N, C-alpha and C positions, 0 to 999 in steps of 0.2 A: 142476567141482563148483560149484553155485550157493551162495553164502554169504548167510545172513540176518544183517544187522548187529544187534548188541545192545550195550547198555552193559555194563561189567564186572560190575555188580551183577546184571543180568538173566542174563548168562552164568553167573555163580556159582550163582545160584538154580537155573537149568536143570541145571547139572552135578550139584548135590546131588540133584535130583529123579531124574536118570538114573543115579546111582551104583548099581553092582551089576547094571546092565542092559547093553544093547548100545551103549555110548557110549565114546568115547575122545577124546583131546586132541592137538592139534598146536600147536607154537609156530612162528611164521614170522618171517623177516627181510624187510626191504624188497626188493622184486623177486622174491619167491618164486613159483614156479609154482602152488602151492596157492591163492594169493590173486590169480592172474592178473596178477602183476607189480606189485601195489599198492606204492606207495612207503612205506607204513607197516608197522610190525610188527603181528602179530596173534596172538591166541589163538583157535584154531579148535576148536569142539566139534562132533563128529560124533555124531548119533543114528542109527546105522546101521539100527536096527529100523524107523525112520520114513523112512529115506533122506534125512535133512535135515542140513544143516551150518550152524552159527551161528558168527559171528565178532565178536570185540571188536578194534577197531583202535586203535592208539596210535602216536604219534611217539616215545615214550619206550620204553626196554627193558621187556619184559613178562615176562621169565623168572621173576623172584621172585614175581610175582602168579600165574603159571601153575603153579609147582611144587606148591603144596598141592592144586590141582585134579588134577594128574597123579597124585599119591599117592592121592587119593580115587577116581579112575577106573581107574587102572592097577594099584594095589596098592603097598604099601610095599616089596615085594620088587623092584619094577622101578626104584625111585628110591633109590639108595644114599645113606647119610649122607655128609657131606663127608670124614670120616676113616675110613670103612669100607674095608677091603681089598677089591680087586676081582680076579676071575680074568681072565686075558688074553682079549681078543676073538679072533674068527676072523681069519685073515690079511687077508681082504677088508675087514673093518671096521677093522682096525688101519691099513690104508692110508688109509681115509677119515678116521680119527681124526688121523693125521699131517697130512693136508691141512687138516683143520679147525683144528688147533692152529697151523698156518701161516697161518690167515686166508683160506683158499681156497674156502670154501663152507659149506654147512649141511646138517644131517641131518633126516630124517623116519623115524620108526618106523611102519610100516604093518602093522596086524594083518590077518589073512585076510579080514575083512569090511569093511575100510576102503574108502570110496568112491573114494579116490584111488590105491588100490593097483594098479600095473600087472600084478601077478601075483595076481589074486583067488584066495583059498583058501590062500595061502601067506603066511608072515611075510616081510616085505621091509624091509630097512634100505636107505634111499635117500639118496644124498648128491648135492646139487646143487653141482657144482664149477664155479667161474668159468672155469677153463681147460680142464678135461677133459670137461665136460658132465656127464651124469648117470651116477653109479656106483651099483651096487646089489648086494645080497647077499640071496638068497631061500632060505628053508628051509621044510620041511613042519612042523617043530616050533618051538615058541617058543624063540628064541635068547637065553635070559636073560642069559648073560654079555655078549653083544654089546649087548643093551638097556641093561644097567646101565652099561656104559662110555659109551654114547652119552648116556644121561640125565645122567650125571655131567658130561660135557662141555657139554651144553646148559645145564644149570642153574648151572654155574660162571660162565657169562657174565653180566655185569651191564650 
């Protein structure tokens, strides 16, 4: 996936313009496959209707800047509040969550239209694991319980 670099302000403006359409967000850590192993963190905005992906790169944590954009693009039901009770995830995602909490990798939530989705047309939770390689869970329907657990984990990191 070719990334078009933007400033954070440009990315935010583009996200607001794309809200309600065919756009979604990724957060990445240094070395992530979505950013071809770039040594920086990134917020990646995909405009799937245009087949374009934009990225803001930074050496500092990006999660707190990305969270409001995730709510804007994915909906408040996807990104739970810090104190909100969650339903348990699927066993596959729980295994990924356990690895994440042990500092072993990072998550991606890939919707059916995502340009990086290895299972086009399906919802895929992908986990890049430093020791086990890529783990994934794919479903035909939106796995909201899994998504909410993953989003909580992603945005709890600072």
